[in-house]
N, C-alpha and C positions, 0 to 999 in steps of 0.2 A: 503492500499498499503505500502510497507517495506520503512524504513527509507533510506535514498541514503546517505551514509557518505562520505562525502570529504577526500580524503586521501592528504599528501603531498608525493611531488615527491620522499622524501628520507622514509618515511612511505611504500610506495609503493615498493621501490626495495629491501627496506631489507627485507618484506616479502617474496620475490620471489627468492632473488640471493641466500639464504643458503640453501633453500630445492633444490634446481636447482642444486648448487655444487657439496651439498651432493648425489645426485643421480647418477651426473656423475661419480664421485670418488668410488661409489660402482659398479658401470656398469665397470669402469675400472677394477677396483680390480677382479671383477668377470671374465672377460673374459681374464685377466691374468693368476687368478690361473687356473681355468676351463680350457678353450682352451693356454693356452702357449702362448700366446701373447705377445710381448716384450712390455718394457715401451716406446721404442722408436716410435713405431709402431701405438700405441694407444696415443702418446703428440696429433700429429697434429689435429685427427679427433675428439679428445675430445673438445681442443678447440675449432677447428669449430664449434661444437653443442654448445658447451656455448656461443659462439658469435652469432650463430643463435637466440639461445632462450632469451639471454640477449637482444638483438635488438625488439624480438618481444615482450619483456616483458617493453621495453620502448614505444616502438609502443602503445601497449595497454593503456598505462596510459594516454598516450594522446587522444587516442581513447575513454577513458570512459570521459573522464574529456569533450569531445565534444559532446560524447551522452548526459551528464547530463543538459549542458547550453541547448540543441537546440534540444533533443529527436530524432537523429539521429543517426541508428545505423550502416551508411555504412560505414564510415571508420573502424571499428570493422571486419566488415564482409572482406574489404579489407585486412587490416594485418592477418586474417584467411587466406588469400587466397596466400599472399605472402609466410606467414609460410610454409603452404603446397607445394608450389611448391620449398621451400628454405630444405625442409626436404627430398625432392624427391618425393613428389606425383603428382599428376596430376589434373588439374583444370576441 
């Protein structure tokens, strides 16, 4: 069985924030250069997506801790479902 490393909260957030911010910045640059969308129109949706994803990252830390102590995956499934709905998907 794999070794289940326990992450501190700061390590967990550092490992997810940088790639997330980089991806959103690259996507905004591509939309601006490729489609000519103004920065003013890109700012609000970019911040909204960043907030949704950071909220999911935060919730997944606690869902993972819950899983490691109780071997119960239901909080992770709930977080995934809420993230899907927040991103415009359907349950």
